[in-house]
C-alpha positions, 0 to 999 in steps of 0.5 A, spaced: 559 877 575 565 880 577 568 873 578 566 871 571 570 877 568 576 875 572 575 868 570 575 870 563 581 875 564 585 869 567 583 864 561 585 870 556 592 871 559 593 863 560 591 863 552 596 868 550 602 866 554 601 859 551 601 862 544 607 866 546 611 860 549 609 855 543 611 860 538 618 862 542 619 854 542 618 854 535 623 859 533 628 856 537 627 849 534 627 853 527 634 856 529 637 850 532 635 846 525 640 852 521 646 848 520 648 851 513 651 858 513 649 859 505 644 857 500 649 853 496 649 846 496 654 843 502 658 837 503 662 834 508 665 829 503 668 831 496 670 823 494 664 823 489 667 829 485 671 826 479 677 830 480 683 829 475 689 827 479 693 832 476 689 838 479 691 836 486 697 840 487 699 848 485 705 846 481 702 841 476 696 845 475 700 851 473 704 846 469 697 844 465 693 850 465 694 856 461 694 863 466 696 870 465 698 875 470 692 877 475 689 883 472 688 890 476 681 888 477 683 881 480 689 885 484 684 890 487 679 885 489 684 881 493 686 887 496 679 889 499 678 881 501 685 881 505 683 887 509 676 884 510 676 883 518 672 876 517 677 874 512 683 877 516 681 873 523 680 867 519 687 867 517 689 869 524 685 863 527 687 858 522 695 860 523 693 859 531 690 853 530 696 850 526 701 852 531 697 850 537 698 857 539 691 859 543 688 858 550 683 853 552 676 855 554 677 853 562 674 859 565 666 861 566 668 868 563 671 866 557 668 865 550 670 861 544 674 865 539 677 872 540 674 874 547 677 881 551 683 881 546 685 874 548 684 868 543 681 862 546 680 856 542 674 857 536 668 853 536 670 850 530 676 847 532 673 840 532 672 841 525 679 843 524 682 837 527 680 833 521 685 837 516 692 837 515 695 843 519 700 844 513 694 845 509 690 850 514 696 855 515 698 855 507 696 861 503 689 861 500 684 865 496 677 867 497 672 865 492 666 868 495 663 872 501 656 872 504 653 875 510 652 869 514 645 867 516 647 866 524 651 873 523 658 874 521 660 872 514 661 866 510 667 865 506 668 860 501 676 859 499 681 855 496 688 853 499 693 855 493 698 849 494 692 844 495 687 847 489 683 840 489 678 842 494 674 848 496 672 849 503 667 854 507 668 857 513 663 861 518 666 867 522 661 870 527 663 877 529 660 881 534 662 886 540 665 884 547 663 887 553 668 892 552 666 894 545 672 890 542 671 886 536 669 879 538 670 873 533 669 866 533 670 861 527 664 857 528 664 852 522 669 849 517 668 844 512 669 842 505 665 845 500 661 842 494 660 847 488 655 847 483 660 846 478 666 842 477 672 843 481 676 844 474 672 850 472 673 853 478 680 852 477 680 855 470 676 861 473 681 863 478 687 860 475 691 867 475 690 868 482 693 861 483 699 861 479 700 868 477 706 871 481 704 878 481 699 877 486 704 875 491 710 878 489 709 884 484 708 888 490 714 886 494 718 890 490 716 897 492 721 901 494 722 904 501 723 911 499 717 911 494 712 908 500 715 914 505 712 919 499 706 916 498 702 919 504 695 921 502 694 928 505 687 929 505 686 923 510 691 925 515 688 922 522 692 924 528 699 924 524 697 917 521 696 918 514 693 913 509 698 911 503 696 910 496 700 903 497 696 901 503 694 894 503 700 892 498 706 887 500 713 889 501 719 885 503 725 890 506 731 888 509 733 892 516 737 892 522 733 893 529 734 900 532 738 901 538 737 909 538 729 909 538 725 906 544 722 899 542 714 899 544 709 894 541 713 893 535 720 893 532 723 900 529 728 897 523 733 902 520 732 900 513 738 897 509 737 898 501 741 901 495 740 908 498 742 906 506 748 901 505 751 904 512 747 904 518 749 905 525 743 903 529 745 907 535 744 913 531 737 916 528 736 913 521 731 912 516 726 907 519 720 903 519 715 901 524 713 893 524 708 891 528 702 886 528 695 884 531 697 878 533 703 881 538 700 888 540 697 885 547 703 882 549 704 887 555 697 885 558 699 881 564 692 878 564 693 875 558 700 874 558 702 873 565 710 872 563 711 879 560 718 881 561 717 888 558 722 886 552 718 887 546 724 886 541 725 879 544 718 877 544 716 879 537 722 875 534 720 869 538 713 870 536 715 869 529 721 864 530 727 868 528 733 865 530 737 870 534 742 870 539 740 873 546 747 873 548 750 877 542 748 884 539 743 881 535 740 888 534 746 889 529 744 883 525 740 884 518 733 881 518 728 881 512 721 883 513 715 881 509 709 885 511 703 889 509 703 897 508 698 900 513 700 907 512 705 913 514 706 915 521 709 922 521 708 923 529 716 922 530 722 925 528 720 923 521 715 920 516 715 913 516 712 907 513 707 903 518 708 895 516 704 890 519 708 884 519 707 877 515 714 874 517 721 876 519 727 872 517 734 873 519 
C-alpha cells in the first residue's frame, strides 16, 4: 500500500513539473514573439506613403504651410519631454552613435547601453546603421511616448530638418548592480502612422517651424536667472530656478581664479560685465554635462590627465590653442538651466552644456 502511495506521489509531482515546464516554455515563446513596443501599426518601409516631395525638408515645409509661434502649452509640453530621462538618453545615444563615440562590447561584465556609467554600443546600433548620421544627430521633436511592453519607454519622433518620415525608438531602463540608472536603446525603426504624414506635419507645424521653441529661451539674461531661485525647494544649497529646463546662450571667459572640477566655471560677459579679469573673483556660471561628468573615472577613461577644461573643450570640439592663454578667449555657451547653486562665494546658474563655440 505504501509503495502504491509513493508511486502516486511521484507521478503527481512529475505531472505538476511537466505542466510548469510547458507553461514556462510557452511564456518564453510568447515573450520572444513580442517584437513591437506599441500597439500602433509599424513598418520598416515608408515608400508606400504618397508623400508630397515639397514636405521632405523643413525649409520647404515651413514655406508651404502656415504656422504660428508655439503656444505656452506646446512649450510646456516640450520642456517636460526634454527632461524625460528616456528621451534624454535617446538624444544622448544618437549623438554618440553619429560621432562614433562609444565603447564596443568586448567584456563579459558589460551590457549594451549605459552600464556602470560607461556607454557601450546599444542593442539597436545595428538598426541605426540603416540611417544617415546627419539625420540621427539632428534636432527632433517627440510626438508620443508610451510605456514599452518590454520595459522602459517607446518614443515616436520626427527629425525637424527631415520631417517627411517618423521613427519609433524603444529605450529600455533599469538599475545596474550599483543602483545607477541603466539605459539601452533596443529598437529604432521607421514608423507608419494611421493618418497621413501631411496631417501630422500640420499638427506639429508650430514646433517644426516656430522659432520661439528654440530661440525664445536663449534671450534669458544672466542676472535674471541668478535671481530666479525658488526658495522652497532648497536642497543642499542647490535651488530650483523658475526658468529650469529653458535654454540660454551666453558669452564668457574661463575663470583662472576658481578651481575647475567636473565642469567649467565661465565668467559672464554681457552688457553689465564688459571688463572681466579671469584671475580675480567674477560673476560666473557653472557649465557641465552628463556626457563628461565621469571623465576622471580611470576605469572608464584610462587616459585621464586631470585637465577638466581641456577635456570638455576637446569633447565639444572647440578649436583652442593649448600653448596660449586660451582661458582668456571668449566662448559662446549654449545650454539648459538646471538650477541655482549657492554653495560657493555667490549664487550662480548651473548650466547643462549643449554646445560650446569660440
